N, C-alpha and C positions, 0 to 999 in steps of 0.2 A: 504785185505791182512792183517794178525797180525805181528805188529811189534814187534820187541826184547824188552823184558819188564825189561832190565836191561841196563845199559852202557856198560857193558861185552858183549853184543850182537853185539857191533860194533866195527869197527878199521880205524886207518887212512888211511890205505890202501885201504878201501871201499872210504873213501871220496875222495880220489886223483883218484879214478876211476870214480868216479861221476863227477868230474871235466872234465874227458876226455869225458865222454858222452856228457855233456853240450857242452864244444869247439866242439866235432864232430859233433851233431846238429845244432851249429851256422855255423860252416864252410860251409855247404852245402845248405843254406838260401837264399844267395845271399840279396837282398835290403829288403826280409822279416823279416831278423833277427832284424830289429827296432822292431817288434812286438812281440817280445818273451821276457817275464818278468820271471826271476827265484823266486820262493816264497819255502816254505817248508824248510826241515832240513838243506840243504846244506846252506842257507842263513846267519845263526850265524857264518860260516868262514868268510864272509866277512863284516857284522856288526861289528863284535868284532875283529879288527885286531890284538890286541895283543894275545900273545902265551906263553903257560907255561915256565917258572916258574912264569910269571908275573902274569897269570890268571889260573884257574884252565881249564883243556883240555876240550874242548865241545865231545859230545861223538859221532859227526859226522853223516853219514847217509849212506842209501846205495840205496836212490832212488832221483831222479831228478824230481822236478816237474815244470814245467814251464806253465805259463799263456799266451795263445795266443789270437791275435786278431782275430775275427770269419772269416775276411775277407781270411785268410789262407786257410780257410777249404771250400770257395765259390769260390775262384780263381783257375779255372781249372789247370793252368798253374804250380802254385805254390804247389796245391795239388798232382799234378805226382811228381813233383820235392820232394817232402817230402816222398812220398811213395817209389819214386826209393831211395833216400839216407837212409832211414831205411832199404830195402833190400840188398842195397849194403854194411852196415856197420854190417849185421848179426843181424838185429832187427827182432822179432817176437811177434805177440800178444799174450798178457798173458791171461791165462785161469783162469776164476774164479772158484769157490768151486762147482759149477753146471757142469762145463766141458765146459761152453761157452768161446767163445774167446771174448775178449774185445778189442773194436776199439780204446781207449783211453788211456789204460795201453799197452807198449810195453815194451820188455826186450831183453837183449842179455848177452852173457859169455864175459868176459875179458880173455887174453891169459892164465890167471892162474886159470881160471874157477869159477870166481866169478859173480853171478848172479847180473846184475844191469837191474834197472827199471827205464823207462821213462814214467811220466805221462803227458797227454796233458790235461790242466784244461780251461776253458771259463766262462764268465759271461753273459749267457743268458737270463734276466728274461723274456723278450717277449715270449720265447719258451716253458723255464721251471719253471717259476715262481721263487720261493723261495726254489725249491726243488734241493736234491744234486743227479743228475741223468745224465746219459750220452744224449748227444745230438744226435738226430736223424741223421742217415747218410745211404747214399744208397753204399759207398764205404767200405774201410777197415779202415779208419781212422777217427775219429771223437774226441770229448773232453768231459771230464767230466763237467758239470755245477756245479759250485761252487759259491755262491751267494756271491755278493760284491767284489770277486776276481780282477775286473777291476778298483778298487781303487788303484791298484801297478801302473797304465797307469801312475797315477799323483802321487804317491808316491813311487818313487824308487831313488837308486842310481846305479853308473856304476863304472865298474872296470875293467881292462884289465888283461886278463889271458892267461898264456901260458902253453898248455899241449900237451902231445903226443895223436895224433889222434887214434881213434879205429883201428885195425887191423895192427897195425905198419906202418900207413902211414904218418909218421914225425911229427915232432911240428907244431903247428899253434896258431898264439896268436888273439883272441878274445876279443871285448868289451862285457861285460855281463851286462845287465839292472838287479839289483836285488832290493826286496821290502826294503823300508826304515824302520826304527824303528817303523814308524807310521803303515803302512799299515801290516808290520809284526805281530806287538803286537795285530792289531784287526783280522787278521786272523786265528792267532794261538790261541786265545783267543776263537773265534767261534769254529776252529776245536776242541779244547780240549773239550768245550761244548757240542758238537755234538756226539763225537767218543769215549770220555774217554781214550786217550791213555796217557801212563805216559812219552812216548816220547815229545809228545806236550807241555805238561807242562816244561816238562826240558828247550825246546828249547826257549820256551816263556820266562820264567826267566832267563834263562843265559844272553840272550842279553839286559833284564832291569839290570840285576846285574852287568853286564861288560861291558856295552856301553862303547866305546871309550872317551867320554868325561864326563862319570860318570851318575848318575841319573838326574841332572841338566840338562843335554842336552836332555833327554829323556822327562821331564817334558815339557822342552821349547816347543819340538818338538809338543807334543800332545796337548797343550795349543793352539799354534798357527794354528794348524791343524782341530782345533774345530770351527773355524772361515772358513773353505774352503766348499769343495763339500760334505764333507763326515760327518757330526755332526753327524747325526743317527747311522751310525755305530760305529763311536767312543763311541758314549753313552752307545750302545748296548755293546761293549766290555769292558767298565768299570762297566755295571751290571754283567757282567759274571764273572769278576775278584774280585768284592766284594761278588759275591755269591759264588764262588769255592773259593776262597783264605782267605778272611777275615770274611765274616759273621755278623750278627748283632751284636754279641756277640764277639768282637775282642780278650777277654780273650782266647777263645776257637777256636779261627780261626785256629790255627796251625792243629786241628783235621780234617778240612774240606779235601774233595778229591784233591783239588789241590798241597797242601803243602805235604799231604802225597804221591800222584804219584811223584812229584818231587825226595822226599826222598829215596823212593823205586827203582826208577830208578836208581839215583846215588848212592845208599848204598846196594841195595838188600834187601831182606826180610827177612836174616837170624835173628833169636833171638838176635844173639849175638850184632847186629848192633841197637838195641832199642833204647839205649839211644842217640846214634850219629845220629838216624833218628829223633827224638823228637827235637833234638837241631836244626837240618835241617829245621824240618817243622816250627820251630818257627821262623827261619832267612827268609824263603820265606814269610810268613806271615805277617811278619812286614813289609819287603820289598815293597810288595804289597799294605799295608795299609797305607805306606809313600805314594807310587805313588799316590795312590788315593785321599788323601788327598791333597795332591798338585797340582793336575790337577783339581780338582772339586772346591777347595776353594783355587785360587792361590794367592788372595790378603792377605789370613792369614798366 
């Protein structure tokens, strides 16, 4: 599904509706809600707590991406509970470009007609290896295999969110577990490398650039995480950041597709913004270069 190519394709109302989708999902999961973790474009709303004018506005999102424990799909009672909740809240399976219904992407419309998308993701290397593909299922609900997404089980934060349930069913408050700066940086780097979506580059840079405790906190978290369970994933993310945002000739790093994607997403592609884009590209490339220097040479 093609995402909007500029920030103008998103709105604050879409993001608030995504929160409603998320809280509605969690409200009906009972004890299994502990096994659901938010990743994707809604995460910057929580990773960066500051709001304009203290920081530039984040673009927002129009979909909700959650990583689920595979046990949710294999436990019969929980599976049927999830299926019933989807139907009760007006969700239906999305259809791909070939007209086939997807078992891992569900959609519904809010009261004001906005299409909301919920994607169920999982990490199942023993089933799919390193491929991004739907997990096999005999029912209507499955998940899309996203390699390394399970690192969010170990690298997450949580926040309490109050939102109006879909269908006008009142306000509800739920604790939401979401990707921390380590897993978000890694998974967004992998996503951008694979699908070349401008929005991924914007999300990634936004959370590094406007982290609550500054770049120092991002650097510290990434350095510490390299001594944990996922050093290979973190190194892979660093390699992607170098290749896509900095390059072997840092003086020309701003010309790479990473900085260009961020600038075009934030400022548009019109000729009148060419100079502003060039400046933004340099800012982005310099930021990532500084990050990589500090996390790969921490004693320098």
